N, C-alpha and C positions, 0 to 999 in steps of 0.2 A: 272508549270510543262509542259514540252514539251510532245506532244503525236502525234501519227499518226492517221489521219482521212481518212477514205475511201471514195473516190469520184469516180463516174463512168461516163465516157463519151462514149456513143455509137453512132457511126456514121453508119447509115444504108443507103445504097444506093438503091433507089427504083428500082423495078424489071421489070416493064412491059412496060411503055410508054417511047419511045426514043424521045428526043427533042434536039435542039441545046443548047449547054451550053452557059452561059453568059461570053464568052471569045472571043478573036479574033482569036483563033487557029482553030476554026471549029470542035473541038472535040465534039462528041455526048455523052450525059449522059442519064441515066434512071431516070426519076422522080417518076415513080410508079403511080398506079391508085387506090390504096387501100383507103377505107373510113378512114378518119383521124379523130381521137378524141384525146383529150389531157386530160386525167383524173387527171393528177398531177398539172394542171394549178392553181396557186394561185396568188393573187396580188403581194405578196412579192417576189415570186420566178420567175414568168414568165412575168409579165406585165410591161409596160413602165410607170406605175403610181407610182412605188416604186422608192425611191432613191437608188443609188448604195450601196450595202451592202459590204463595205470593210472588215468588220470583218469575214464574211463568205468566201469571194472569195480570199482575200489577207491576210491570217493568217500566220504570221511569225513563229509561234510556232509549226508547223506541216507540214508534207508532205501529200498533198491530192492526191488521186488516181483517174485518169481519164481513163475510159474505152471507147475506140473508136472502133466501129464496122462499117466497110465499106464493102458493097457487092463487090464481086469479079468483077462484071461488071464495077462498077464505080471506083474501085481501078485501074483496067486496063486502064480506060479512063484517070485517073490522070497520070499514068505512060506513056501512049502514048503521052500525052501532053508534058511531060518532054522530052521524046525522040525526039519529033518533034522540040523542041525549044533549046535543049542543046546539043544534040549528035554531031551536025556539027559545033558548035562554038569553038573557040580557048580556050585552058586552060587559066584561069585567066581573060577572057573577062567578061565584065559587063553582068549580067543577065538582059535582057531587053525584057520581055514579061509579059502579064497578065495571070497567071496560071488559069486553069479551076476551077470553083466552082462546087462542087457536094453537094447534100442534105445529111443530116445526122440525126441520133438520138443520143442525148447526155443524159446520165444517170448520175446523180450527187446525192450522198447521198440518193438514193432510189427514186429520181424523174427523170422523162423523159422530154427531150426537143426534139421535132420532126422537121425534115426538116431543121436542122441547116446547114448553108452553111459552107463548109470547103474547103480550098485550100492551096497550098504550098506558102511560102513566103521566102524572103531573097535573098541574092546575093551569097557571097562566102559560106555561111552556106548551102544554097540549093545545090550549085554545088558540094560541098564536100560530102554531103549526097548522091547525085546522082552518084558520082564516086566511092562510097564505097559499101561495101556489106551489109550495114545496111539499115533498113527502118526508121531510126530515122531522119525524115525530120522535118524542121521547118514548122509550120502550122499557119494559121489565121482562126479564127472562126467568123462567122456573124450570129446572131440568127434570123434575119428576111430577110436574103438574098433571100429566095424563097417565100416571102409573096404574091407576085403577082400570083404565081401558086397555093398557098394554103392560101386563105384568113383567115383560122382559126388561123394561126400563125402570123397574122398582129401585128406588134410592139412587137413581142416576145423578151423577154430579159432574161438574166441570172443573177438573183439577181440584176437587175438594169443596167447591162452592155449589150450593143448591140454587140460590137466587142471585142475580146481578142486575144492575140498572144501567141503562144507556141514556145519559143526560145529553140533550141535543145542543147545549151551549147557546140557547136562545138569546138573541140580542147581544151576544158577546163576540165582538169582532176580534178579540185577542185569543179566544178559545181557552183562556187560562183561569178565569175566575173560580170556577168550581174546584178545580184541582189545587190551585195555589192556596185558597182559603183552607181547604181540608189539610193540606200539608203543613201550613203554619200552625193551625190548632194543634195538630198531633206533635209537631216538633217542640211546641211550648208546653207539652204535658197534658193537653186536653184530649181525651179519647175522641177519635174521629175516623170516619170511613177512609179506607185506602182508595186511591183513584189512579187511572191510567188513560193514555190517549189511544183511541181506536178509530180507524177509518172504516166506515160502514158502506157496503155495497148491497143493493137491494134488487132482487128479481121477483117480480109479481106475475111471472108467466110470460114476460116479454123481453127477457134478457137482463143481465146484471148491469146496474148503473150505480155510479158513485153518488151517494146521497149526503155525505158530509162527514166531518171530523167530530166525533163524539168523545165524551168523557165517561169511561166505565167507572161506576161507583159501587163500592162494596155495600151489600145489604146489611144493615145494622143487626137485625135480629137473626141473621144467619150465622155469622162468624165472629163478630166483634166481641160478644161476651166472653168467648173462649180465648181470643187472640190478644185482647187488651186489658183483661181483668184476671185476677188470680182465680176466681171461682166463676165459671160460666153458667151456674145454675140459678142465678137470682132472677127476680122479676124484672122484665123490661117493658117500659111503657112508651107509647107514642101519643102524647096528649094533643088534642086538637079541639078547639071550641072555647067557649067562655071559661070553663073550668081550668083550661090550660094557663090562664092568667094567675091563678091562685088568689084572685081577689076575694074579699070577704063575701060570703054568701053564694059563691059560685060553685062550690064543690059538687061534682056529678061524676060518679064512677063510669058512666057510659062514655064520657069524653076522655077517659084514660084508657086507650086501646092497649090491652095487655097482650104482648107478643110472645111471651113465654109462660110456662106453668099455667096454661089456660084451664086445665082441669081443676086445679085448686082454686083459682080465681080469688086469691086472697089480696085484697086491696088495703090491708091494714097499714102498710108502710106509707102509702100515699095519704091515707086518712090521718095518720100520725103527723106527717109533715104539714099538712094543711092546718090541723088543730093547733100544733105548737106555734106555727107561724103567726096565728091570730090569738095566741094566749096572752093575757094581761101581764104575765111574767116578763114579757119582753121589755116593757117600760117600767115595771115595778122593781125588778131585780135583773138587770141586764146581764150581769156576769153569770148568774145561774141559768138564765135563758140561753146564753151562748153555749155554755157547757152542754146543755141538753140538746140544743139544736145541732151542734156539730157531731153528736152521736148518731143522728139520723140523716144528715145532709152534708155532702162534701162541699163545705163553704169555700175552702181555698180553691178547689177545682172550679167552682162557679165564678169566683173572682178572677181567676185566670182566663176563663172563657170571656167574661165581660171585657177584660183588658184587650184581648185579641180582637174581639168583635167590634169594639168601639174604635180601636186604632185603624183597622182596615175599613171601617164603615160597612156593616152588613145589616141592612135595615129590616129585612123580611123575616123577623124572628121575635123572640120574647122582648117585651118592652114597647113593641109596636103592633106585632101580629101574634095571634094565639096559636102558633104552630111552629113547625120546623125545629123541633128538638126531641130527644129521647131522654128518659130517666132510667138508669139501671141500678138495681139494688145490689151493691157490691159488699157482701158480708154485713148487711144491715144498714149500710150507708148509701143513700140515693145520690148518684153521680150524674152530672149533666153531660149530654152528648149532642153537639151541634149537628144539624142536618140541612141539606138542600141549600148550598151556598152560592147558587148561580146569580144571586142579586148582590153579591159582595163587591167591594172596591168601587163604590159609587155612592153619591149622596143619598140617592133613593127616592122613593115615592111616599105616599101617605104622610106627608109632612117632613120627610127626610129621615136619615139615620139619627140615632141618639148622639147627643154631644158627649165629649169625653167626661165632662162634669156630671152629666145625667141629672142635673138639677130640675129638668123639666118633667122627670118621671114621677107620676103620682102614686098614691097607695093602691091604685088599680092594678099596679104591677109590684106587689109587695116583696117578691124575692129580690128585686133591685132596691126599692125604696127603703124597706126596713133594714136591709144590710148596710146600705150607704149611710143611713142615719146613725150608725154605730161607728164612732171615731176609729176604733182599731181596724175594723173591716175596710173603712174608706182608705186608711193609710196603707193597708195591705194591697188594696186595688191599685193605688198610686204606684206602689213598689213594683207590682206586676206590669203596669204600663211602661214604667221606666226600663225594667229588665227586658221585656219583650222588644221594645224599641231599639235598645242597644245591643241586642243579641240576634234573635231570630229575624227581626225586622230591620236589622242594620242595613243601611242603604247599599253598601258594597256587597254584602252577602246576598241580599234579595235581588239586586241587579244581575249578579252572576247567575243566580238560579233562573231568573227570567230569560236571560240570554241563552242559557242551555236549553230551556224548554222551547224557546223560539226556534233554535236550530233544529230541534227534533221534529217539530210539527210544520215547519215552513212549507214544504212541498205539498202537503195536504191542505193546510189552511189557505194557501194561496189559490187553490182551485175554487174556493167559496168566496173569499174576500180579497179583492184586488188591493185593498188598503190595509192589508194585514200588518205590514211593517209600521204603518202610521198608527194603527190601534195599539200595537205593542209599545211604541214610543209614548203614546198618551197614557198607557197604564204605568209605565216607568215614571212619568212626570207626576201622575197622581200619587204614586207611592212615595215619591220624594216629598210631596206636599204633606201627606199624612205623617211621615216621619218627622218632619219639621214641626207640625202641629202638636204631635205627641210630646216631643221634647220641650216645646214651649209650655205645654200643660203641666208637665212634671216639674219644670223649673219654677 
C-alpha cells in the first residue's frame, strides 16, 4: 500500500559570526556562535558507522516531505552569489562556478541534523530557476561540510549518506523523467543512482512554504561504488569537457575529475583506455584489439547503456554532449555510469537524441563509433535493445510502473501542475511510441 510519509528538512543559517564562505566567489555567510548540541544523534541516523539505509531514504512507495529553513541572511548570500555569477552571462552559456555553501538544520521524521551544508547545483536547471519567478532551485546537501567549524558534527551522515541531491524536475510536468530513467538503467543492469520523491518546503525567515516536488538523487561518489560494485575502492571519474568525448587528440587529465583516491591521482587507467581506443590494432587485428579492450573497459555494460539510452531517448549525454556520465574502475575494468537524466524521454535539443541506428555518430565520439563498426558489438547492441524493449520496457510493465508512481505523487504534483494527469498521459503515449520504434528497429 502506497502512503505519504512526512519528512522535514530545516536549513537554518547561523546568525552572528560572519566568515568567508567555502567558495571562490568571496560571498560572506553567517555561521553563528550558538552552543551546538545534537539531541537526536543516533548511530543509525547520524553517524558514519551505519550503512546507508536505502529503505528509509529511497522509498519508492511514498513522497517524503523535506522542510528547509534558511535564515534571511544566508538566503540573501546564496542569491547574491547567483547574481554575481549568472546575471552577466549569456543565456544558454554553461554555468561554470562553485556555488556558495551555507550551513543548515535539517529535520527529518522528527529528528534534526545541524549545520548541514547546502548549495545550488546544476546547469540549465539552475539557470532556468534563476530566470524564473520560482524559488524551486536544484540543491546539493552535504552533511559534514562544516565539520571543521563545528567538530560536534564530524562525520555527520543522513542515515548513512554524506551527500544527496535535490533535482527540481525542471520543465518536467510529469515529475518522473529523472526517476524513471535511473530506475530503468538500474533494472537493466546498468549501475545508476537511486532516486525517490520528496516534497520540499522552504522557510527563508518568513515562514515555511511548499516550493515543489523534487527527485532526491543519490550522489555517485558517495555510496554507489560500495553499493553497486564488488570493490568500492576503485577510481571514480566524472568527465566533463572535450576530453570526455575520447576523440583523437582530446586527452586531458584535468577534464577527468577524479572523485576517489585523489591522493594517489593515478590516471593510468583512463590513459590506457584512451590509448587503446586509438591504437591501430583496432583495424589491423580486430579480435586481438577486442580481447585487450574488454580487459580495461566494460563493453557489454556500455552497450546495455546505449540500448536503454537510445530507446528512451536521452539526448543530454555522450554522443551529443561531453558530460553527464561517470566511469568507475571496478577491479581494473572501467564501467559506465549514467548521470543527470532530467532531459530523458524526449526527442531533445542540439539536433535531437541519437537514432537507434546511431549511423549519424562520427568518430568524434569513438566509444560509440568504433564499437558500432565491429559487427559482433553491433549485434550485441541490437540484442540488448530487443531484450530491454520486451522486458524492462515492456509496455504493460512500464505502464503499471507509471500508474503506481502517478498515484504516489498525485497530491503533490497537482499543487504545481494543473495539467499533471495530461502530462502523465503524454509520457505514456511517448513510451508507447518508443516501444513500437524499438521493436521496428530490431525486427
